C-alpha positions as CSV (number, residue, x, y, z in Angstrom):
1,M,-0.1,0.1,-0.2
2,P,1.4,3.3,-0.9
3,D,2.5,5.9,2.1
4,D,0.0,8.1,0.9
5,L,-3.0,5.6,1.7
6,L,-1.8,5.0,4.9
7,D,-3.8,6.5,7.8
8,A,-1.8,7.3,10.8
9,D,-4.7,7.4,13.3
10,T,-6.0,4.1,12.2
11,D,-2.6,2.1,11.4
12,P,-0.3,1.7,14.3
13,V,3.0,1.2,12.2
14,A,2.0,4.3,10.2
15,G,1.2,6.5,13.4
16,V,4.7,5.6,15.1
17,A,6.3,6.2,11.9
18,A,5.2,9.4,11.5
19,R,5.7,10.4,15.1
20,L,9.0,9.2,15.4
21,R,10.4,11.0,11.9
22,A,8.6,14.2,13.2
23,T,10.8,14.6,15.8
24,L,14.1,12.3,15.1
25,T,14.6,14.2,11.7
26,P,14.8,17.8,13.0
27,L,17.0,16.6,16.1
28,V,19.2,14.5,13.4
29,E,19.4,18.0,11.4
30,Q,20.1,19.9,14.8
31,L,23.0,18.1,15.6
32,A,24.7,17.3,11.6
33,G,23.2,20.2,10.0
34,S,20.7,20.7,7.0
35,P,21.1,18.3,5.0
36,P,22.7,16.2,7.5
37,R,26.3,14.4,7.4
38,P,27.6,11.8,9.7
39,V,30.7,13.0,10.0
40,R,29.2,15.7,12.2
41,L,27.8,13.3,14.4
42,T,30.9,11.3,15.0
43,R,32.9,14.3,16.1
44,E,33.2,14.7,19.8
45,N,33.7,18.5,21.7
46,P,31.9,19.7,20.3
47,G,29.5,16.6,18.8
48,P,27.9,13.7,20.2
49,G,30.4,11.4,19.2
50,L,28.6,8.4,18.1
51,D,29.8,5.4,16.5
52,K,30.2,5.8,12.5
53,S,27.6,3.0,11.6
54,L,24.9,4.3,13.9
55,A,25.5,8.0,12.4
56,S,25.5,6.8,9.2
57,R,22.1,4.8,9.5
58,L,20.8,8.0,11.4
59,V,21.4,10.5,8.2
60,Q,19.8,7.5,6.1
61,A,16.9,7.9,8.1
62,A,16.5,11.7,8.1
63,K,16.9,11.6,4.3
64,A,14.1,9.1,3.8
65,G,11.6,10.4,1.6
66,S,8.7,8.7,3.2
67,D,7.9,7.5,6.8
68,L,7.7,3.9,5.7
69,E,11.2,3.8,4.2
70,F,12.1,6.2,7.4
71,L,10.9,3.1,9.7
72,H,12.8,0.9,7.4
73,R,16.1,2.5,8.0
74,V,16.2,3.9,11.3
75,P,18.3,2.3,14.0
76,S,17.0,0.1,16.8
77,P,15.5,2.1,20.0
78,T,19.1,0.6,21.6
79,G,20.7,3.1,18.8
80,L,18.3,5.8,19.4
81,R,18.8,6.1,22.8
82,M,22.3,6.6,22.4
83,L,21.5,9.5,20.6
84,L,19.5,10.8,23.1
85,E,21.7,10.4,25.9
86,R,24.4,12.6,24.2
87,A,22.1,14.9,22.1
88,E,21.0,16.3,25.2
89,F,23.9,18.7,25.6
90,F,23.8,19.8,22.0
91,A,19.9,20.3,21.5
92,P,16.9,21.8,22.9
93,P,15.3,19.8,25.8
94,A,12.0,19.4,24.4
95,L,12.7,18.3,21.4
96,V,14.9,15.3,23.0
97,R,11.9,14.9,25.4
98,D,9.6,14.6,22.5
99,T,11.9,12.3,20.7
100,A,12.4,9.8,23.7
101,Q,8.5,9.5,23.8
102,A,8.2,8.7,20.0
103,V,11.4,6.1,20.6
104,D,9.6,4.7,23.6
105,A,6.4,4.3,21.3
106,F,8.7,2.6,18.8
107,Q,9.9,0.3,21.2
108,G,6.4,-0.8,22.6
109,L,5.3,-1.4,18.5
110,L,8.2,-4.0,18.1
111,D,7.5,-5.8,21.6
112,G,4.1,-6.1,20.4
113,L,5.0,-7.7,16.8
114,P,6.1,-11.6,16.8
115,G,9.7,-11.5,15.5
116,G,10.2,-7.9,16.3
117,R,12.5,-5.8,14.1
118,Q,12.2,-8.8,11.4
119,A,8.5,-9.0,11.3
120,L,8.3,-5.3,10.9
121,D,10.5,-5.0,8.1
122,A,8.4,-7.9,6.6
123,R,5.0,-5.9,6.9
124,L,6.8,-2.7,5.5
125,G,7.8,-4.9,2.4
126,E,4.4,-5.4,1.7
127,S,3.6,-2.1,1.5
128,Q,6.5,-0.7,-0.5
129,A,8.4,-3.0,-3.0
130,S,11.8,-1.1,-2.9
131,L,11.5,-2.0,0.8
132,R,11.3,-5.4,-0.1
133,D,13.7,-5.8,-2.7
134,K,16.4,-4.4,-0.2
135,R,15.5,-7.0,2.2
136,E,15.2,-9.8,0.2
137,Q,18.7,-9.0,-1.4
138,I,19.9,-8.8,2.3
139,A,18.4,-12.5,2.8
140,R,19.6,-14.3,-0.3
141,Q,23.2,-13.0,0.0
142,A,23.0,-14.2,3.9
143,S,21.7,-17.4,2.6
144,F,24.7,-17.7,-0.2
145,K,27.1,-17.3,2.3
146,A,25.6,-20.0,4.6
147,V,24.9,-22.7,2.1
148,S,28.0,-22.6,0.1
149,F,29.7,-23.5,3.4
150,L,27.2,-26.2,4.0
151,F,27.3,-27.3,0.6
152,G,31.3,-27.0,0.1
153,H,31.0,-24.9,-3.6
154,Y,29.9,-22.0,-5.3
155,C,29.7,-20.4,-8.8
156,E,30.4,-16.9,-9.3
157,T,27.9,-16.7,-12.5
158,L,25.4,-19.6,-13.7
159,A,24.2,-18.7,-17.2
160,T,21.8,-21.0,-19.2
161,A,20.1,-20.3,-22.3
162,L,17.2,-22.0,-24.4
163,F,16.9,-21.8,-28.0
164,V,13.4,-22.9,-29.2
165,F,12.9,-23.4,-32.8
166,P,10.8,-25.8,-35.3
167,S,11.7,-29.3,-35.4
168,A,12.6,-31.0,-38.9
169,T,9.4,-33.4,-37.5
170,P,6.2,-31.4,-38.7
171,G,4.2,-29.8,-36.1
172,R,7.2,-29.8,-33.3
173,V,9.7,-27.9,-32.0
174,D,13.4,-28.5,-30.8
175,V,15.2,-27.0,-28.0
176,I,18.5,-26.2,-27.3
177,E,19.9,-25.7,-23.7
178,V,23.2,-24.3,-22.7
179,H,24.5,-24.5,-19.3
180,R,27.5,-22.0,-18.5
181,R,29.7,-22.0,-15.2
182,I,31.9,-19.2,-14.6
183,G,34.0,-19.4,-11.5
184,L,33.3,-22.6,-10.5
185,R,34.6,-23.2,-6.9
186,R,34.9,-26.2,-4.7
187,L,35.5,-24.9,-1.1
188,V,35.9,-28.6,-0.1
189,T,37.7,-30.3,-2.9
190,S,36.6,-34.0,-1.9
191,T,33.0,-32.8,-2.5
192,P,31.1,-34.2,-5.7
193,L,29.9,-31.1,-7.4
194,P,26.2,-31.7,-9.4
195,L,26.1,-29.7,-12.4
196,L,22.4,-30.3,-13.9
197,S,20.0,-33.1,-13.4
198,L,17.4,-34.6,-16.4
199,Y,14.5,-36.5,-16.0
200,T,14.7,-39.6,-18.1
201,G,11.2,-40.8,-18.0
202,R,8.7,-42.1,-20.7
203,M,10.4,-40.9,-23.7
204,E,12.1,-42.7,-26.9
205,G,15.1,-44.8,-25.2
206,Q,14.3,-44.4,-21.9
207,G,17.5,-44.5,-19.6
208,D,19.8,-41.7,-20.8
209,T,17.9,-40.6,-23.8
210,G,14.9,-39.0,-22.5
211,A,14.9,-35.1,-20.7
212,R,11.8,-33.6,-19.1
213,M,11.2,-30.2,-21.0
214,G,8.1,-29.1,-19.3
215,T,6.1,-30.1,-16.3
216,H,3.0,-32.2,-17.2
217,T,0.3,-33.5,-15.5
218,D,1.9,-37.2,-15.1
219,P,4.8,-39.2,-16.9
220,A,2.0,-40.7,-18.8
221,A,0.6,-37.8,-20.3
222,E,4.0,-36.1,-20.7
223,A,4.6,-39.7,-23.1
224,D,1.1,-38.5,-24.8
225,A,2.0,-35.3,-25.5
226,A,5.8,-36.0,-27.0
227,P,5.9,-39.8,-27.6
228,D,9.3,-39.2,-29.3
229,A,10.7,-36.7,-27.6
230,Q,14.6,-37.7,-27.3
231,L,18.0,-36.1,-25.8
232,A,20.5,-35.5,-28.3
233,A,23.7,-33.5,-29.0
234,I,23.5,-30.4,-30.4
235,D,23.9,-31.4,-33.8
236,G,21.1,-33.6,-33.5
237,R,23.2,-37.1,-33.1
238,T,21.1,-39.4,-31.1
239,G,22.1,-42.6,-28.7
240,V,24.8,-40.2,-27.0
241,R,25.6,-41.8,-24.1
242,D,29.1,-40.3,-23.1
243,P,28.6,-37.4,-20.6
244,H,31.9,-35.6,-22.0
245,D,29.6,-35.5,-25.5
246,F,27.7,-32.8,-23.9
247,L,30.6,-30.5,-23.1
248,L,31.7,-27.5,-25.2
249,P,35.7,-27.0,-25.1
250,A,35.1,-23.5,-26.5
251,G,33.6,-22.3,-23.4
252,S,35.1,-24.4,-21.0
253,S,38.8,-24.2,-19.2
254,A,41.4,-26.8,-20.3
255,P,41.4,-29.8,-19.5
256,L,38.5,-30.7,-19.5
257,P,37.1,-32.6,-16.4
258,P,35.8,-36.3,-15.8
259,L,32.1,-36.6,-15.6
260,R,30.0,-39.1,-13.8
261,V,26.5,-39.5,-14.3
262,E,24.5,-40.8,-11.2
263,R,21.0,-42.4,-11.6
264,E,17.8,-42.3,-9.1
265,G,14.8,-43.5,-10.2
266,Q,14.4,-41.8,-13.5
267,M,16.5,-38.7,-12.6
268,S,19.8,-38.6,-13.9
269,T,22.3,-36.3,-12.7
270,F,25.9,-34.8,-14.1
271,L,28.2,-34.3,-11.6
272,L,31.9,-33.7,-11.1
273,P,33.1,-36.4,-8.9
274,G,35.3,-35.6,-5.6
275,D,38.8,-35.8,-5.7
276,T,41.0,-34.0,-3.3
277,G,43.8,-34.1,-6.4
278,L,41.6,-32.2,-8.6
279,A,40.5,-28.6,-8.4
280,A,37.0,-27.8,-10.1
281,P,37.4,-25.7,-13.5
282,L,37.2,-22.3,-13.3
283,A,34.7,-22.2,-16.3
284,L,32.7,-25.2,-17.5
285,T,30.0,-25.0,-20.3
286,T,27.3,-28.0,-21.2
287,A,24.7,-28.1,-24.0
288,Y,22.4,-30.5,-25.2
289,R,19.6,-30.8,-27.6
290,L,15.8,-32.0,-27.0
291,L,14.2,-33.2,-30.2
292,R,10.5,-33.1,-30.7
293,C,9.8,-31.9,-27.0
294,E,6.9,-29.6,-27.7
295,H,4.0,-29.2,-29.9
296,V,4.0,-26.0,-32.4
297,A,0.2,-25.4,-32.1
298,Q,-0.5,-24.7,-28.2
299,H,-4.0,-24.9,-26.9
300,E,-3.0,-24.0,-23.2
301,A,-3.4,-20.8,-21.8
302,Y,-0.2,-21.1,-19.8
303,N,3.0,-23.8,-20.3
304,V,5.8,-24.2,-18.3
305,L,8.5,-25.0,-20.6
306,R,11.6,-25.2,-18.0
307,T,11.7,-26.0,-14.4
308,Y,14.8,-25.3,-12.9
309,M,16.4,-26.8,-9.7
310,L,19.6,-25.0,-8.5
311,H,22.3,-27.4,-7.3
312,T,25.3,-24.9,-6.9
313,P,25.1,-21.8,-4.8
314,C,25.8,-18.7,-7.0
315,R,26.5,-15.4,-6.9
316,R,24.4,-14.6,-10.4
317,V,22.3,-16.7,-12.2
318,V,21.1,-15.7,-15.8
319,R,18.5,-17.4,-17.5
320,D,17.8,-16.5,-21.3
321,V,15.0,-17.9,-23.6
322,W,15.1,-17.3,-26.9
323,L,12.4,-18.2,-29.7
324,A,12.6,-18.6,-33.2
325,A,11.2,-15.6,-35.4
326,G,7.6,-16.5,-36.0
327,L,7.0,-19.2,-33.4
328,W,4.6,-18.7,-30.5
329,P,3.9,-14.9,-31.5
330,D,1.7,-14.3,-29.1
331,A,3.7,-16.0,-26.4
332,T,5.0,-13.7,-23.0
333,P,7.4,-15.1,-20.7
334,Q,7.1,-15.4,-16.8
335,V,9.2,-16.3,-14.4
336,A,7.7,-18.5,-10.7
337,W,9.4,-19.7,-7.9
338,Y,7.7,-22.9,-5.5
339,L,9.1,-25.0,-3.0
340,P,9.8,-28.8,-4.3
341,S,6.8,-30.8,-4.6
342,P,6.2,-33.3,-2.0
343,S,8.7,-36.6,-2.5
344,G,7.1,-39.2,-4.9
345,T,4.0,-36.6,-6.1
346,P,3.4,-36.2,-9.9
347,A,4.6,-32.9,-11.3
348,V,1.7,-30.6,-11.9
349,V,1.6,-27.2,-14.0
350,L,1.4,-24.4,-11.6
351,D,0.0,-21.1,-13.0
352,P,1.5,-18.3,-10.7
353,A,-1.6,-16.5,-11.7
354,Q,-3.5,-18.4,-9.2
355,A,-2.2,-18.8,-5.5
356,H,-0.6,-21.9,-4.2
357,Y,1.0,-23.0,-0.8
358,R,4.2,-24.0,-2.5
359,R,4.6,-20.2,-4.2
360,V,7.9,-18.7,-2.9
361,Q,7.8,-14.4,-2.5
362,L,11.0,-14.0,-4.5
363,S,11.3,-10.7,-6.9
364,T,12.1,-11.7,-10.2
365,R,11.8,-9.9,-13.5
366,I,12.4,-11.0,-17.3
367,E,12.9,-8.4,-20.0
368,Q,13.3,-8.6,-23.9
369,R,16.8,-8.7,-25.4
370,P,18.0,-6.8,-28.2
371,A,18.5,-9.1,-31.4
372,A,21.1,-11.6,-31.5
373,P,23.9,-11.8,-31.3
374,S,24.4,-8.6,-29.4
375,G,21.6,-9.7,-27.1
376,F,23.8,-12.8,-26.0
377,E,26.2,-10.3,-24.7
378,L,26.6,-10.9,-20.4
379,A,28.5,-8.5,-18.5
380,G,31.7,-9.8,-16.8
381,V,31.6,-12.8,-19.6
382,A,33.6,-11.8,-22.1
383,D,33.0,-15.1,-24.3
384,H,29.6,-15.5,-23.9
385,A,28.2,-13.9,-27.1
386,A,31.0,-15.8,-29.0
387,V,30.0,-19.3,-27.2
388,M,26.0,-18.8,-27.9
389,T,26.8,-17.7,-31.5
390,E,28.9,-21.2,-31.8
391,V,26.3,-23.5,-30.3
392,L,23.9,-22.1,-33.1
393,R,26.7,-22.9,-35.9
394,A,27.3,-26.1,-34.4
395,A,23.5,-27.0,-34.3
396,G,23.1,-25.8,-37.6
397,E,20.4,-22.9,-36.6
398,Q,22.8,-19.8,-37.2
399,A,21.0,-18.4,-39.9
400,T,17.7,-18.1,-37.7
401,A,16.3,-15.6,-36.3
402,F,15.5,-15.3,-32.6
403,R,13.6,-13.0,-30.4
404,G,14.8,-13.4,-26.4
405,W,13.9,-12.1,-23.2
406,R,16.6,-12.9,-20.0
407,C,16.3,-13.1,-16.2
408,E,18.8,-12.4,-14.1
409,I,19.4,-12.8,-10.2
410,T,21.9,-12.1,-7.7
411,Y,22.2,-14.6,-5.0
412,P,19.4,-17.1,-5.9
413,V,18.1,-19.5,-3.4
414,P,19.2,-22.9,-4.0
415,L,17.2,-25.9,-4.1
416,V,14.0,-24.2,-5.0
417,E,12.4,-24.7,-8.3
418,M,12.1,-21.9,-11.0
419,N,9.6,-22.2,-13.5
420,V,10.2,-20.5,-17.2
421,A,7.2,-20.4,-18.9
422,F,5.1,-18.8,-21.6
423,R,1.5,-17.3,-21.4
424,F,-0.5,-17.6,-24.6
425,E,-3.2,-15.1,-25.2
426,G,-4.3,-16.7,-28.1
427,A,-5.3,-19.8,-26.3
428,A,-6.3,-17.9,-23.2
429,R,-8.8,-15.9,-25.3
430,G,-10.1,-19.3,-26.9
431,A,-10.7,-20.9,-23.3
432,T,-12.8,-17.7,-22.1
433,G,-14.6,-17.6,-25.4
């Protein structure tokens, strides 16, 4: 809810925010000038001699553009009382007294909220997206540090690209998927490092040759939708069983590392085996092709094109999806996050337009890219456009025009499902008409 819609007389959070801001801001300006500067709060004789961190937070709060932003930025009541103890020598007594009463009200608000300041920040995040984004970024960064330690490995940048284009089989589409890991590190060298998992269910060849593209109602429905879908090398070769055939030397560090495939039921996971004598490569690129994996004609209003499960903690994840020009002209990309489905249950399509108990509240944006090849460029990865161009050349699709979108996330949460999907306006109109 925007600030101008909050009623300070009826909303306790809004009331405390307005009251504290009305007294604390002039007090800070009294001590630190207008506009306030942190250095003036850290000086002693004359000056309150505050800690640099506390002084900085006070100035940030005083410069806030709204009551909610102020309440989000303001230090804890303990820090505010430190200011009050020293302000009584430099500010009018009435102003100090009024601020102290507002601080007491702030303390009472926090005491009445289960979870205290954390609960307050969560509530503020519901009212202002910018506040939620900041808190979410802090939480994701802390999670990255903790999970990297527990997993024993991490990656600076994980970049994936989906290229969707008409198949040689009429009425179907093929997909090429590229995974790039830049700055791959083991913290514990003996830890096996998983790269990607593929669903090897009811598709042609079974075992090694199946790969799940979307999330259909159940494996049988998946087989009905695309009974001859097949995993292949990017040049279309089928029957490929050596995992090294999916490695791209042009986008990887030399020498190429050994790979192993672990099979658990109908899931196959590519991984770097743990070895105390081998360091993880700095860069590793894998790619594969899915033949006949989707129908050109889309009759449902919403289709999950790919479900990702992040195995490795990353500082940055970049997900690109590219559609051949003319394919699915009414398609709009969407990204949604979900907790994994309960073990043993069939996968289902979860439309983010509908509420669901597994939905994770992560802020994600997907934006259109310039036309290839400039749209392939990725900040911090100098060879990214060249590697994507080489993949399309090897696939025989270098002459195909694509339109694409990119979703970029810093410190993504691992082991949470990320759905990359398309909404089809034509199918939606047909369903409602």
